[in-house]
N, C-alpha and C positions, 0 to 999 in steps of 0.2 A: 293467547300470548301475542302481544304486540311489540314489534321492534320499531322504534322511531328515533329520529335525531333529537337530541336534547336541545331545548330552546333556551338560549342565554337569558338570564334574569328570571325565567319562569321555573326551570328545572334545576337551578344551581344548588338549592338546599338539598334536594333529594339525591342528586348526583354526588355532592360532597359527603353526605351521610353514608352512602353506600361505599364510596371510595375510602372513606375513613375506616369503615368496618373492614374492608379488604386489607388496607395497609396495616391496621392494628393486628389483625389475624396473622397476616404474613410476617410481620416483624416478630410476633410472639413465637411463631413456628421457627423462624431463623434462630432465635435465641435458644429454643428447646433442642433443635436438631444439630445446630452447629456451634452453639455458644457465642454467637455474634451479638455484640452490643452495638456495633456500628452498622446501621442499616441504610440502604440507598435512598429511601424515601421517608420523609417526615410527615406523619398524618396531620400535624398542626398547620402544614402549608397547603392543604388540599384545595381550599378555595382558590388561591392564587394559581394553582397548577392547572385549573380547568381551562384557562386561556390558551394553553398549548394545544388543546384539542378542538379549537374553533377554526372556522374558515379564515383565511385561505390555506393555512398550513396543516389543518387537522379536521377531524370530525369525531363527535362523541355520540354513541348510540345508547339508548336505554331499552331494557326489556321490561315490559309492564304486564302484570297479571292481576286480575281482579282490582284494577285501579291503583295498584301499588307498584313502585319501582323495585324490581327483584334482581336486576342485573345491569351491567354496563360493560362497554367495550369501546376503545378509542383507536384511532388510526392517525398517525402523523407522518409527515414527509421527512425522510432522511436525506433526500436529494431529488433531482428531477425525475429519476426512474426507479427510486426505492422508497417504499413506505414501511412503517413499523407498526405492528399491533401493540397496543399498550392497555393496561388497566382492565384486562378481561377478568370479570368477577361476577359470580352469581351466588346470591345468598343460599346457604345450605338447604333450607326448606324448599327452594324452588329448583334445585338441580335436577330433580326427576322430570321436570317439564321440558328439558332439553333446550333451555334458554341459551346456554353457552354455545351450542351448535348453531342456533338461529343468529345469535350475535356475530359469531365468526363468519357465517355465510354472508351476512349483511356487510361486514367490514371488507371481505374479499370482493364483493360486488362493487363497493365504493372504490377500492384500489384499482379495479379494472376501469372504472369511469375516469379516474385520474390518469390513466395511461401508463402506470408504472409497470416495470418488468419484473421486479422482485418485491416480495413482502417478507419482512423479517420479524422476529420476536425473540424475547428472552423470558425465561421462566425458572423459578427456583427448582432445584432438583427434587424437592419433596412433593411437588405438584404433579403427581403421577397421573391423576385423572386428566389434567390439562394436556399432558404429553400425549395421551391417547387421542384426545380430541384433535390436536394439531396434526398428528400423524395420519389420522383418518381423513384429513382435508389435504393431504399431499405435502405437508411440510417435512423437511429432512433436517437432521441435525448438521450443524456446521460449527466452525470456530467462532469465537466472539468477534463481533463486527464493530467497525467504527460507528460511533453515534449511539451506541447503547449507553444507558445511564448507569450501568453496573461498573463500579470501579474495578480496575485490573486485579487488585488483591482480593476481591470477593468473587471473581468469576469462576473459581473452581466449585462454588456452590450453586452454579446456574447451568442451565442448558440453553443453547442458542440454536434457533431454527430458521429456515427460510423456505420459501416456495416461489418458483418461477411462475409467472403468469403468461408466459409465451409458450404454452403447451398446445 
């Protein structure tokens, strides 16, 4: 398993394909679990969204296994001392490889190099495996935070977490 920063122009197609898979899966689950037709992220706009996870405001990491991109995770700045984990996803066949753990650890290391004091994230309530991963890395649940892309009227279907890096 290799975790590496995505290269603009080189990895865009692979990142966009995996991100589209994630958003399509997530949106389908939101419809099934909560009857939501309004979803916070549109898979059709994935290519344009990659810019938000590029330097200087962000970073996008890819997990590769056997020469194939099997996971991704991003970090973006919410402010001078706060960062947000976004778009954590590992394709189902690769989850036993612990790619999610490796990605999250790499994102946290990047947050430390940025000098932020808090890392936040939001995740749908049905993503129970992700909740376990975040809690295992010291994240604690908190109220919705400013800067989250989740609209207020949908926040009851999400959980919000943060972790201090000043420990």
